[in-house]
Backbone bond lengths (Angstrom), bond angles and torsions (degrees), N, CA, C in turn:
res aa  C-N    CA-C-N  psi(-1)  N-CA   C-N-CA  omega(-1)  CA-C   N-CA-C  phi
1 M - - - 1.483 - - 1.508 107.54 -
2 S 1.338 116.80 133.48 1.430 122.86 173.79 1.548 111.37 -69.09
3 R 1.329 111.72 145.09 1.404 119.21 -179.64 1.514 112.01 -118.78
4 L 1.369 117.79 130.08 1.459 120.20 -179.01 1.574 104.90 -123.22
5 H 1.398 113.07 125.18 1.433 117.06 170.47 1.508 111.31 -89.04
6 I 1.293 118.44 123.28 1.464 124.17 -179.22 1.538 107.78 -103.10
7 V 1.244 118.83 118.10 1.476 123.30 -178.51 1.516 110.40 -108.81
8 T 1.236 117.19 120.00 1.497 120.62 -172.49 1.536 110.82 -142.27
9 P 1.331 117.11 141.10 1.492 119.86 176.86 1.493 111.34 -72.88
10 E 1.316 119.36 -24.16 1.457 121.71 -178.33 1.559 110.98 -135.11
11 Y 1.328 113.93 146.51 1.442 121.74 178.10 1.529 109.40 -156.16
12 P 1.315 119.17 154.07 1.465 117.62 -179.78 1.520 110.37 -52.72
13 P 1.357 117.17 139.72 1.475 126.02 23.71 1.492 117.56 -85.93
14 V 1.398 118.74 5.67 1.479 118.27 174.24 1.546 105.59 -64.15
15 I 1.325 113.79 146.33 1.470 122.46 -172.47 1.482 110.45 -101.35
16 G 1.362 115.49 130.08 1.487 120.27 167.05 1.514 113.54 82.36
17 G 1.387 114.87 -179.28 1.398 123.78 172.01 1.477 113.76 55.48
18 I 1.379 114.59 -137.23 1.474 118.48 -175.89 1.524 111.44 -65.85
19 A 1.377 118.88 -27.16 1.463 119.22 178.50 1.510 110.02 -61.56
20 S 1.342 117.71 -46.37 1.486 121.73 -177.94 1.550 106.96 -66.62
21 W 1.328 117.86 -40.77 1.458 120.06 -176.17 1.492 109.18 -63.17
22 A 1.350 116.30 -48.52 1.514 118.44 -176.23 1.539 111.52 -63.55
23 H 1.349 114.88 -36.34 1.476 119.69 178.76 1.502 110.33 -65.17
24 A 1.352 117.04 -41.18 1.481 119.56 -179.70 1.531 110.23 -69.79
25 V 1.279 121.26 -39.94 1.433 123.68 177.73 1.544 111.99 -62.80
26 A 1.332 115.44 -41.28 1.457 119.69 179.36 1.552 108.61 -65.25
27 G 1.266 116.46 -40.64 1.483 118.69 -179.73 1.536 111.22 -68.17
28 A 1.354 117.48 -37.54 1.465 118.16 179.82 1.574 108.81 -68.13
29 C 1.290 117.88 -35.10 1.448 121.75 -179.45 1.521 108.85 -66.12
30 R 1.291 119.02 -48.15 1.478 122.61 179.52 1.508 112.41 -61.71
31 D 1.346 115.52 -38.42 1.487 118.88 176.68 1.495 112.42 -66.52
32 A 1.324 114.48 -26.06 1.529 118.83 178.80 1.491 113.38 -90.90
33 G 1.319 117.46 9.14 1.494 122.62 -178.08 1.465 117.11 78.83
34 I 1.315 116.86 18.45 1.508 121.25 176.13 1.504 107.70 -99.95
35 E 1.281 116.69 134.13 1.472 123.92 174.22 1.495 111.29 -75.24
36 A 1.339 115.97 106.07 1.452 121.44 -177.01 1.519 108.78 -101.24
37 V 1.353 115.63 114.90 1.460 122.20 178.83 1.492 106.86 -106.11
38 V 1.348 118.30 114.66 1.450 122.70 -174.07 1.499 108.85 -97.07
39 H 1.324 119.86 135.28 1.408 127.56 175.82 1.561 108.19 -123.38
40 A 1.354 117.48 120.90 1.435 117.96 -175.83 1.524 110.70 -140.63
41 R 1.275 113.38 160.76 1.418 120.65 177.58 1.545 111.83 -73.68
42 G 1.281 119.48 135.25 1.449 123.71 174.94 1.539 111.98 74.44
43 P 1.330 119.07 175.21 1.428 121.07 176.87 1.501 111.94 -60.44
44 A 1.312 120.06 130.94 1.419 124.99 -178.61 1.482 110.74 -144.98
45 E 1.351 114.92 147.94 1.454 120.96 -175.82 1.559 110.23 -75.07
46 G 1.343 117.12 114.78 1.452 116.82 175.64 1.515 114.12 78.06
47 A 1.274 118.45 19.35 1.508 122.26 -178.86 1.503 109.56 -132.15
48 T 1.334 113.81 153.42 1.436 121.05 175.46 1.585 109.31 -84.17
49 R 1.287 115.89 129.53 1.450 117.11 -174.48 1.508 112.16 -80.23
50 I 1.322 117.39 135.24 1.445 124.61 174.34 1.545 106.16 -91.32
51 W 1.331 113.19 112.58 1.499 120.88 -177.55 1.503 109.81 -83.41
52 G 1.346 116.00 149.37 1.439 119.37 171.99 1.527 110.06 160.20
53 R 1.355 117.14 151.93 1.413 122.45 174.27 1.503 113.56 -95.38
54 S 1.286 117.05 164.14 1.467 122.50 179.26 1.518 110.48 50.10
55 W 1.361 116.32 58.02 1.436 120.54 -172.85 1.492 110.99 -60.02
56 A 1.316 118.91 -41.03 1.475 122.30 -175.92 1.527 111.10 -54.63
57 R 1.351 114.52 -36.99 1.485 117.37 -177.97 1.477 114.22 -95.05
58 W 1.334 116.76 -34.66 1.446 120.65 -169.06 1.553 114.41 -117.46
59 G 1.389 114.11 5.90 1.464 114.78 -177.66 1.503 119.97 -53.21
60 P 1.393 117.35 -43.83 1.461 117.20 178.55 1.534 111.55 -62.77
61 A 1.357 119.82 -36.77 1.425 120.62 179.66 1.535 109.58 -65.28
62 W 1.371 116.92 -43.67 1.431 119.52 177.50 1.555 110.80 -57.42
63 A 1.347 116.36 -41.70 1.447 120.62 -179.39 1.558 109.11 -60.93
64 G 1.294 116.62 -42.74 1.435 120.56 -179.10 1.565 111.61 -63.66
65 L 1.337 115.08 -46.02 1.469 120.26 -179.88 1.543 110.26 -64.07
66 H 1.300 114.66 -37.63 1.476 120.01 -179.16 1.536 113.95 -69.32
67 L 1.337 114.55 -41.29 1.452 118.70 -172.44 1.521 118.22 -91.08
68 R 1.355 117.64 -34.42 1.460 119.76 -172.09 1.566 113.31 -55.00
69 P 1.379 115.36 -40.96 1.493 114.49 -179.37 1.509 111.58 -68.44
70 R 1.313 120.12 -16.13 1.471 122.77 -175.41 1.522 112.30 -91.51
71 L 1.310 118.70 -17.04 1.415 120.97 -174.08 1.512 110.93 -80.41
72 Q 1.281 117.23 131.79 1.440 124.24 178.48 1.473 112.59 -121.58
73 S 1.323 118.05 164.98 1.444 119.91 -179.51 1.557 112.24 -56.57
74 G 1.298 117.15 131.66 1.445 121.30 -177.98 1.465 114.03 96.85
75 D 1.321 121.00 -18.19 1.454 122.83 177.90 1.527 109.35 -76.42
76 A 1.317 115.24 163.96 1.464 120.79 176.61 1.509 106.54 -141.02
77 V 1.286 113.84 160.89 1.501 121.78 -177.68 1.579 108.45 -124.75
78 L 1.347 112.88 136.93 1.452 118.78 172.97 1.547 103.71 -118.84
79 A 1.314 117.49 109.82 1.468 121.82 176.41 1.509 109.87 -89.37
80 A 1.337 117.21 129.87 1.456 119.89 -177.65 1.545 110.65 -72.41
81 T 1.248 119.97 -22.34 1.492 124.59 176.06 1.469 110.18 -138.71
82 W 1.360 116.06 154.23 1.467 116.98 -178.92 1.513 115.30 -67.32
83 P 1.361 121.08 -33.73 1.446 118.43 179.09 1.563 112.72 -59.24
84 L 1.337 116.99 -32.23 1.476 118.46 179.09 1.542 109.98 -72.49
85 A 1.303 118.50 -14.65 1.471 120.31 -177.60 1.523 112.95 -89.52
86 V 1.335 117.36 -17.62 1.479 122.01 -171.84 1.536 110.90 -51.87
87 H 1.350 115.56 -43.37 1.456 120.44 -173.51 1.569 112.47 -96.45
88 L 1.355 114.88 11.13 1.454 118.40 175.40 1.485 114.65 -114.96
89 L 1.285 117.70 1.01 1.484 122.27 175.73 1.488 109.61 -57.51
90 G 1.340 119.62 128.88 1.450 125.54 176.02 1.435 114.50 86.31
91 A 1.360 119.03 -6.44 1.521 120.09 -178.53 1.498 108.87 -83.06
92 A 1.319 120.43 -30.61 1.450 125.72 -177.37 1.501 108.36 -169.50
93 P 1.351 115.04 164.16 1.533 115.46 172.53 1.474 107.50 -49.74
94 L 1.330 116.65 130.80 1.479 124.81 -171.49 1.492 111.42 -128.29
95 A 1.345 114.06 125.43 1.422 118.63 171.60 1.524 107.38 -119.76
96 V 1.354 114.99 152.00 1.475 120.26 -173.19 1.527 108.07 -133.74
97 A 1.328 117.08 127.04 1.433 122.82 174.50 1.491 110.00 -91.09
98 Y 1.316 115.76 150.24 1.468 121.90 177.75 1.526 106.54 -130.07
99 H 1.416 115.52 131.49 1.412 120.18 -172.66 1.491 114.40 -116.68
100 G 1.295 120.52 -24.46 1.443 118.41 -176.30 1.506 111.72 169.00
101 S 1.331 116.31 -96.33 1.472 120.64 -175.68 1.473 116.32 -57.63
102 D 1.391 116.44 -24.90 1.476 120.02 178.30 1.525 109.11 -64.58
103 L 1.310 121.24 -17.58 1.453 124.36 175.59 1.529 113.45 -115.67
104 T 1.367 118.12 -29.16 1.454 119.78 -169.01 1.565 109.51 -91.74
105 R 1.319 120.07 -4.55 1.443 121.43 175.76 1.565 107.99 -102.67
106 P 1.299 117.33 106.88 1.499 120.66 -173.58 1.568 112.30 -59.19
107 P 1.367 123.01 -32.28 1.446 117.11 -179.65 1.494 115.33 -64.56
108 L 1.307 118.32 -21.46 1.495 121.78 -178.72 1.494 111.02 -83.54
109 V 1.382 116.17 75.11 1.460 117.50 -175.13 1.470 112.40 -125.16
110 A 1.334 121.06 -11.16 1.493 122.12 -176.03 1.571 109.47 -65.40
111 G 1.279 113.36 115.72 1.503 120.41 -178.81 1.483 115.54 83.71
112 R 1.290 117.97 -7.29 1.479 120.39 -175.12 1.569 111.57 -64.10
113 D 1.314 115.46 -48.35 1.469 118.39 -178.38 1.510 112.16 -59.79
114 K 1.293 114.61 -36.30 1.527 118.99 179.93 1.515 109.17 -62.93
115 V 1.346 115.14 -41.27 1.466 116.32 179.02 1.504 112.57 -70.02
116 I 1.362 115.76 -45.94 1.426 120.84 178.68 1.468 115.14 -51.39
117 H 1.343 115.97 -39.86 1.470 119.80 -176.45 1.533 113.09 -96.17
118 G 1.345 115.90 1.50 1.431 118.33 -178.81 1.555 115.28 -118.75
119 A 1.291 113.51 -1.67 1.531 119.33 -176.37 1.501 110.22 -129.73
120 V 1.310 116.73 174.01 1.460 123.45 172.24 1.507 104.87 -84.45
121 N 1.365 118.31 125.57 1.442 123.42 -177.77 1.471 111.26 -97.08
122 L 1.403 114.29 124.21 1.433 121.19 -174.74 1.562 109.70 -131.47
123 P 1.357 116.85 72.91 1.423 117.68 178.17 1.517 111.04 -73.04
124 V 1.386 115.90 159.16 1.471 118.82 -176.11 1.516 110.41 -87.97
125 S 1.331 120.48 0.22 1.455 119.96 177.92 1.563 106.62 -153.25
126 D 1.309 111.92 157.76 1.524 119.48 173.72 1.519 111.00 -63.35
127 Y 1.355 115.79 -34.85 1.477 118.03 178.13 1.578 109.96 -58.57
128 L 1.316 116.52 -46.13 1.464 117.74 179.72 1.524 110.58 -67.11
129 G 1.334 115.62 -41.11 1.429 120.49 178.51 1.598 112.52 -54.51
130 G 1.298 114.52 -38.33 1.453 118.73 179.88 1.519 113.03 -65.87
131 L 1.332 117.05 -17.50 1.482 119.79 178.85 1.499 114.91 -87.91
132 L 1.327 116.00 -5.83 1.449 122.28 -175.21 1.498 115.69 -79.24
133 A 1.345 115.32 -31.76 1.504 120.08 -175.42 1.563 108.25 55.79
134 A 1.285 116.15 40.08 1.534 121.76 179.46 1.517 106.71 -161.63
135 P 1.310 117.84 160.06 1.469 122.35 175.94 1.537 112.07 -52.98
136 Y 1.303 116.98 142.96 1.438 122.19 175.23 1.497 111.51 -158.58
137 R 1.305 113.42 163.95 1.498 122.50 170.83 1.506 108.18 -131.31
138 V 1.317 117.97 133.42 1.459 120.79 177.80 1.536 107.32 -72.15
139 L 1.324 113.31 129.64 1.472 120.33 178.25 1.557 108.78 -91.79
140 P 1.284 114.66 112.63 1.548 117.27 -179.08 1.528 108.09 -62.93
141 C 1.316 115.13 148.60 1.438 121.78 178.59 1.526 109.67 -76.89
142 P 1.285 120.24 128.65 1.459 125.59 -176.04 1.569 112.87 -77.16
143 I 1.326 116.34 51.04 1.485 119.11 179.38 1.542 105.96 -105.58
144 A 1.322 115.20 128.15 1.453 121.44 179.78 1.524 111.63 -100.37
145 V 1.315 113.04 150.29 1.462 119.90 175.95 1.533 112.07 -61.61
146 E 1.360 115.40 136.37 1.446 124.08 179.32 1.532 109.95 -113.41
147 A 1.308 115.11 178.80 1.486 118.88 170.82 1.528 109.43 -61.22
148 P 1.365 116.15 130.25 1.490 118.20 -178.05 1.464 112.25 -57.55
149 L 1.373 113.93 140.38 1.487 121.17 174.68 1.561 106.24 -123.27
150 G 1.247 115.71 -147.10 1.431 118.79 179.87 1.501 110.22 76.32
151 G 1.343 115.73 -155.05 1.487 119.46 -173.61 1.524 110.31 83.57
152 G 1.292 118.52 4.04 1.455 121.26 178.97 1.513 111.08 -86.24
153 E 1.295 116.11 -170.41 1.473 121.55 -176.04 1.493 115.37 -109.41
154 A 1.287 117.73 -13.18 1.472 122.16 -168.65 1.510 112.42 -88.91
155 L 1.377 113.73 151.22 1.428 121.18 165.91 1.543 106.88 -88.69
156 L 1.311 114.95 119.29 1.476 119.81 -175.25 1.522 111.22 -97.36
157 V 1.265 119.09 134.74 1.468 125.53 173.82 1.486 108.70 -123.75
158 V 1.372 117.40 126.72 1.441 121.57 176.58 1.505 105.64 -126.94
159 A 1.339 118.43 104.57 1.478 121.77 -173.46 1.491 108.83 -165.99
160 R 1.294 113.01 158.11 1.588 117.33 168.68 1.491 106.79 -72.65
161 L 1.281 115.51 139.56 1.451 121.88 -173.70 1.502 113.29 -86.16
162 T 1.327 112.90 76.33 1.452 124.30 177.55 1.578 109.42 -123.52
163 P 1.341 117.98 157.84 1.484 118.21 -179.86 1.491 114.48 -52.06
164 L 1.368 118.12 -38.03 1.473 121.66 -173.20 1.566 110.36 -66.33
165 K 1.292 121.77 -25.00 1.466 123.60 -176.95 1.493 112.52 -77.33
166 G 1.341 118.80 -12.87 1.502 120.55 174.76 1.509 115.70 65.22
167 V 1.316 115.84 33.54 1.480 117.45 178.91 1.482 111.46 -65.39
168 D 1.372 116.52 -30.22 1.455 119.68 178.51 1.534 109.21 -62.34
169 R 1.361 118.52 -36.33 1.406 122.96 177.78 1.552 110.09 -65.17
170 A 1.292 116.97 -38.12 1.418 119.12 178.35 1.518 112.57 -66.13
171 L 1.339 119.12 -38.31 1.424 123.53 175.76 1.542 111.07 -61.20
172 R 1.321 115.59 -43.75 1.486 118.18 -178.75 1.576 108.17 -70.29
173 L 1.317 117.21 -33.68 1.437 119.50 176.68 1.568 111.59 -65.54
174 G 1.303 114.09 -40.47 1.445 118.72 175.53 1.545 112.00 -59.61
175 R 1.321 113.67 -40.77 1.521 116.25 176.60 1.535 110.90 -63.19
176 R 1.353 118.23 -44.16 1.422 120.00 -178.05 1.558 108.99 -63.91
177 L 1.334 118.49 -37.74 1.452 120.24 -175.81 1.529 111.43 -83.49
178 G 1.325 116.22 -10.72 1.480 119.94 -175.60 1.501 112.22 65.49
179 R 1.304 117.29 36.48 1.471 123.41 178.07 1.515 111.29 -116.56
180 P 1.268 117.25 148.75 1.499 120.58 169.95 1.477 110.45 -68.23
181 V 1.323 114.14 156.69 1.473 122.31 -177.19 1.503 107.59 -121.82
182 I 1.373 117.57 130.84 1.471 119.62 174.48 1.542 104.97 -115.67
183 V 1.291 114.36 126.84 1.476 121.83 -175.87 1.543 108.72 -113.41
184 V 1.373 115.11 117.58 1.450 119.69 176.14 1.558 105.85 -108.84
185 G 1.329 117.02 126.02 1.403 121.26 178.36 1.486 109.40 136.83
186 D 1.326 115.15 166.18 1.490 120.95 178.53 1.472 109.57 -138.49
187 G 1.300 116.21 168.17 1.472 120.56 178.97 1.489 110.88 162.21
188 P 1.316 117.28 -177.18 1.429 123.26 -173.13 1.564 114.86 -68.08
189 E 1.315 116.91 -19.20 1.459 120.85 -178.06 1.513 112.18 -90.58
190 R 1.355 119.90 1.08 1.483 118.26 -169.47 1.520 111.31 -59.57
191 A 1.270 119.69 -47.80 1.491 120.28 -174.11 1.527 109.34 -63.50
192 G 1.328 117.78 -40.06 1.416 121.87 177.32 1.527 115.26 -63.19
193 L 1.322 112.49 -38.53 1.468 120.72 179.16 1.570 111.59 -70.92
194 E 1.332 113.25 -38.33 1.503 114.40 176.03 1.528 110.85 -68.29
195 A 1.291 119.72 -32.22 1.478 120.21 178.43 1.518 108.10 -73.60
196 L 1.346 117.19 -36.21 1.520 117.88 175.63 1.472 111.76 -61.44
197 A 1.378 117.28 -47.11 1.421 118.62 177.91 1.488 115.93 -56.03
198 A 1.327 115.96 -40.69 1.470 122.38 -179.87 1.541 108.44 -66.95
199 G 1.377 117.43 -40.19 1.470 120.57 -179.86 1.558 111.12 -69.70
200 L 1.273 117.44 -31.48 1.467 120.66 176.12 1.476 116.12 -78.23
201 G 1.361 113.84 -15.08 1.459 117.86 -175.36 1.485 114.62 76.46
202 V 1.333 116.85 19.03 1.465 120.81 -179.83 1.535 111.07 -83.35
203 E 1.304 114.71 137.38 1.481 118.75 173.71 1.479 108.46 -77.18
204 A 1.317 117.61 102.83 1.479 122.51 -174.96 1.478 112.86 -125.87
205 R 1.308 115.37 140.10 1.521 121.50 174.69 1.508 105.74 -121.91
206 F 1.374 112.14 125.70 1.461 119.73 176.85 1.541 106.69 -107.20
207 L 1.320 115.13 113.10 1.483 122.28 -175.01 1.499 116.28 -94.01
208 G 1.332 114.15 -7.40 1.491 117.44 -177.76 1.568 110.34 74.39
209 A 1.305 114.29 -173.26 1.488 121.60 177.86 1.497 111.55 -74.12
210 T 1.277 119.27 112.08 1.456 123.13 -178.22 1.523 109.97 -150.60
211 R 1.343 114.33 148.33 1.477 118.35 173.08 1.487 111.83 -79.86
212 A 1.335 118.21 -16.04 1.480 121.15 -178.06 1.465 111.26 -83.19
213 I 1.294 116.06 73.33 1.458 122.68 -178.66 1.533 108.16 -76.11
214 P 1.351 119.29 128.39 1.457 121.93 -175.12 1.555 109.63 -82.65
215 W 1.252 118.52 67.83 1.464 122.49 -175.37 1.548 108.13 -62.81
216 A 1.279 120.60 -38.58 1.478 122.20 -176.48 1.522 113.22 -64.22
217 E 1.329 118.33 -15.93 1.470 121.95 177.85 1.516 112.40 -90.31
218 A 1.279 116.47 -1.58 1.501 119.84 -169.04 1.546 111.99 -90.62
219 W 1.290 113.65 130.44 1.477 121.86 166.98 1.580 108.46 -81.95
220 A 1.307 115.28 -45.12 1.438 123.51 175.50 1.501 109.86 -156.92
221 L 1.324 114.67 164.87 1.530 120.20 176.76 1.513 106.35 -108.45
222 A 1.320 116.59 142.29 1.466 123.63 178.73 1.521 111.07 -116.14
223 L 1.268 116.29 127.47 1.482 121.04 168.82 1.554 107.05 -133.23
224 L 1.317 112.45 99.66 1.494 121.35 -172.20 1.498 112.26 -114.57
225 S 1.331 112.99 53.57 1.477 120.64 -174.26 1.582 109.16 -69.29
226 R 1.314 111.17 160.26 1.446 120.91 178.41 1.547 108.48 -137.60
227 P 1.337 116.82 153.89 1.482 118.15 175.04 1.450 112.54 -82.70
228 D 1.323 116.62 170.92 1.456 121.59 171.55 1.503 110.36 -65.59
229 V 1.326 119.08 171.09 1.444 121.29 -178.07 1.512 111.84 -65.27
230 D 1.351 115.13 -24.01 1.501 116.72 -179.89 1.533 111.09 -90.79
231 G 1.330 115.78 6.05 1.482 121.10 176.86 1.501 115.65 85.99
232 S 1.365 115.91 1.70 1.456 120.66 177.32 1.554 109.38 -87.16
233 G 1.338 116.26 172.41 1.440 121.15 178.06 1.485 114.89 74.24
234 Q 1.319 117.98 27.46 1.484 119.90 175.67 1.526 111.39 -66.99
235 E 1.270 117.20 148.29 1.434 122.64 179.82 1.521 110.91 -67.94
236 G 1.324 117.31 131.83 1.491 120.69 -176.98 1.510 113.38 -69.06
237 L 1.374 116.25 -44.31 1.431 120.51 179.54 1.548 108.20 -158.00
238 G 1.289 118.70 -61.38 1.469 121.18 -175.91 1.498 110.11 108.73
239 M 1.332 120.00 65.64 1.441 122.89 -174.81 1.538 112.15 -58.36
240 V 1.299 117.87 -28.67 1.489 118.65 -179.68 1.540 111.45 -61.42
241 M 1.341 117.31 -30.39 1.432 117.14 178.22 1.516 112.20 -67.12
242 L 1.359 117.36 -32.86 1.438 121.11 176.52 1.558 111.40 -73.48
243 E 1.366 116.78 -32.00 1.445 119.86 175.54 1.479 109.48 -65.85
244 A 1.415 116.76 -36.47 1.438 118.18 175.66 1.517 110.68 -68.66
245 A 1.306 118.75 -43.50 1.490 122.01 -178.15 1.510 109.48 -59.42
246 A 1.331 119.08 -35.52 1.439 121.00 -179.39 1.552 110.82 -59.70
247 R 1.309 118.12 -27.46 1.446 125.19 178.13 1.515 113.03 -94.83
248 G 1.308 118.79 2.03 1.466 124.39 -179.38 1.469 112.71 83.24
249 I 1.293 119.73 18.87 1.502 122.24 -179.27 1.505 109.42 -98.68
250 P 1.288 118.28 121.75 1.512 120.41 178.40 1.526 110.59 -72.16
251 S 1.308 113.82 159.35 1.457 119.60 -176.96 1.585 111.25 -125.63
252 I 1.251 117.43 147.35 1.467 124.89 179.25 1.572 105.80 -113.51
253 G 1.305 115.12 118.29 1.447 117.03 -174.34 1.573 110.18 -123.42
254 S 1.299 113.04 162.41 1.509 119.14 173.10 1.512 109.26 -95.08
255 R 1.329 115.81 166.30 1.484 120.68 177.75 1.520 109.43 -85.53
256 C 1.295 114.84 74.93 1.455 123.66 -176.31 1.476 112.04 -134.54
257 G 1.353 117.10 110.25 1.435 123.00 179.83 1.512 114.43 57.56
258 G 1.305 119.72 -122.79 1.518 122.53 -177.89 1.471 114.25 -91.33
259 I 1.355 119.92 3.27 1.464 122.46 -177.06 1.542 110.88 -54.62
260 P 1.399 120.04 -41.53 1.489 118.51 -176.94 1.574 111.40 -63.40
261 E 1.310 118.73 -17.96 1.459 120.97 179.51 1.539 111.90 -76.54
262 A 1.310 115.90 -13.00 1.536 119.59 -177.18 1.489 113.70 -122.35
263 A 1.355 118.21 -22.09 1.461 120.62 -173.64 1.501 111.16 -76.68
264 S 1.351 116.61 150.40 1.460 123.76 172.59 1.488 110.82 -74.40
265 V 1.319 116.88 -37.59 1.516 126.09 179.82 1.497 109.73 -136.68
266 V 1.307 116.73 131.05 1.467 121.05 178.21 1.475 111.97 -111.73
267 L 1.328 119.09 132.89 1.470 124.70 -179.64 1.528 106.26 -110.01
268 D 1.393 112.44 131.30 1.434 119.17 172.85 1.535 109.48 -73.65
269 D 1.302 118.68 -38.12 1.433 123.35 -179.94 1.553 107.87 -132.41
270 P 1.337 116.14 93.80 1.451 119.46 -177.72 1.541 113.43 -59.77
271 E 1.295 117.31 -17.98 1.509 119.46 -177.63 1.574 110.23 -80.61
272 R 1.328 117.45 -22.70 1.460 119.40 -170.37 1.482 116.57 -132.64
273 D 1.357 118.21 -28.15 1.492 120.01 -177.83 1.448 112.95 -57.20
274 E 1.348 115.68 141.57 1.438 120.35 168.96 1.495 111.08 -69.85
275 I 1.331 116.52 149.42 1.464 119.24 -179.87 1.476 110.29 -95.07
276 P 1.324 118.34 117.75 1.488 119.87 -178.50 1.537 106.59 -70.50
277 A 1.359 111.79 174.67 1.472 117.92 177.76 1.584 107.99 -65.63
278 L 1.299 112.93 135.80 1.475 119.08 -179.64 1.475 110.83 -86.50
279 P 1.382 118.51 144.48 1.424 118.65 176.99 1.534 113.39 -67.12
280 G 1.315 115.44 154.67 1.464 119.89 177.54 1.451 113.01 -77.75
281 P 1.390 116.11 174.42 1.453 120.61 -175.13 1.537 115.43 -57.04
282 E 1.333 114.63 -40.25 1.494 118.69 -179.20 1.517 111.51 -64.01
283 A 1.285 117.29 -44.84 1.458 122.97 178.77 1.539 112.55 -62.25
284 V 1.316 113.63 -42.66 1.482 120.76 -179.44 1.524 108.45 -62.03
285 Q 1.307 117.76 -46.51 1.460 123.04 -175.21 1.507 109.13 -70.13
286 E 1.364 118.87 -36.91 1.422 119.21 -177.93 1.529 111.09 -69.93
287 T 1.298 118.17 -35.31 1.457 122.22 172.63 1.524 111.51 -58.03
288 L 1.357 114.48 -44.62 1.463 117.97 179.43 1.556 109.25 -64.47
289 R 1.297 119.65 -43.93 1.491 121.78 176.53 1.517 112.33 -53.03
290 Q 1.314 116.35 -44.30 1.403 119.85 -177.21 1.528 116.95 -67.48
291 K 1.316 115.48 -29.53 1.451 120.44 -174.55 1.525 115.21 -105.83
292 H 1.376 114.59 -26.91 1.460 118.32 -172.02 1.511 111.05 -136.15
293 G 1.320 117.22 -163.21 1.456 123.23 179.75 1.513 112.81 111.68
294 P 1.367 118.17 159.11 1.441 121.07 -175.31 1.495 112.89 -59.78
295 D 1.352 119.45 -42.54 1.465 121.81 -175.94 1.515 111.44 -65.75
296 R 1.294 119.38 -40.36 1.438 121.22 -179.89 1.541 110.44 -69.72
297 C 1.385 115.78 -37.64 1.446 119.87 178.08 1.543 109.42 -61.91
298 I 1.283 118.60 -47.76 1.485 121.71 -177.64 1.490 110.18 -66.05
299 E 1.353 118.38 -38.02 1.478 120.53 179.59 1.489 111.10 -60.56
300 V 1.370 118.00 -48.30 1.452 120.49 -179.86 1.528 111.45 -68.23
301 L 1.323 118.87 -39.38 1.461 121.40 -179.58 1.504 111.88 -63.94
302 T 1.323 118.96 -51.05 1.453 122.19 -176.72 1.523 110.95 -67.33
303 T 1.329 117.12 -36.55 1.462 120.34 176.05 1.511 110.21 -63.78
304 A 1.358 115.82 -45.62 1.469 118.24 178.91 1.468 114.68 -60.52
305 L 1.366 117.74 -31.15 1.432 122.99 -177.79 1.534 110.97 -88.63
306 G 1.325 118.15 0.14 1.441 119.48 -179.57 1.513 116.39 76.80
307 W 1.350 115.07 21.91 1.481 119.77 -178.11 1.512 110.38 -93.91
308 R 1.320 118.17 2.34 1.463 121.15 176.52 1.558 109.13 -130.07
């Protein structure tokens, strides 16, 4: 049995983002008969803990010290971010995933070129791949179609509450559409967004950070991210749109980074554009099947590692 070490800064019980992605990849590997050994920062469910102090500064070094003695001939490593790969180059066949800010934030460059030109590059979108200036293959997200949900009335938002996520745009869109808005997530903008919803007269529920996402109440999911004023911080893909698609729920996205590669409908101006007819559950799920899913993820990953 092939063994794959997955190194990630986050893993459940952490909610969303890279944690959800790493958990899904590990599950897809195990279902495909690959031994997936997960190494993560802090206490994690079903993962080996990477120990170390001052993680923000020395995390990649701790990962290297933790993993190098464990790697044997024939093993391979999938690093969830390029900083975790810096100290793993040369230890084993190495693939690196790219999700967003690891490429879209210009200051984060120390050691990045060394990784890009020394590992197998697996960005989650073509948008991110275009930033690499090196060969790459897009790694499909291992999200499988589920029983259709939705049929609700609400515009659902699942995001960290920061200016870049554009939750204010979703609240204004909800007002234009005459639909309630459900916001799942927390962050520094929460109080301001709650005040905005009240000022707009939008029926909005803020649920905080929770795994209990009310998918069945959703008419559609909105991810209306925006970049920083200097153009940095573009969205890498928007995995939550694929999670919605798995349940047959369409998504409305902005033209920001890799969002158009995952959204059902893309708005150039979320404040003013008319909303076209959204695809139904079957069409949404079929698009997901064509582009993503566990089988496609494993096919790309194992081919990139030379296991096929």
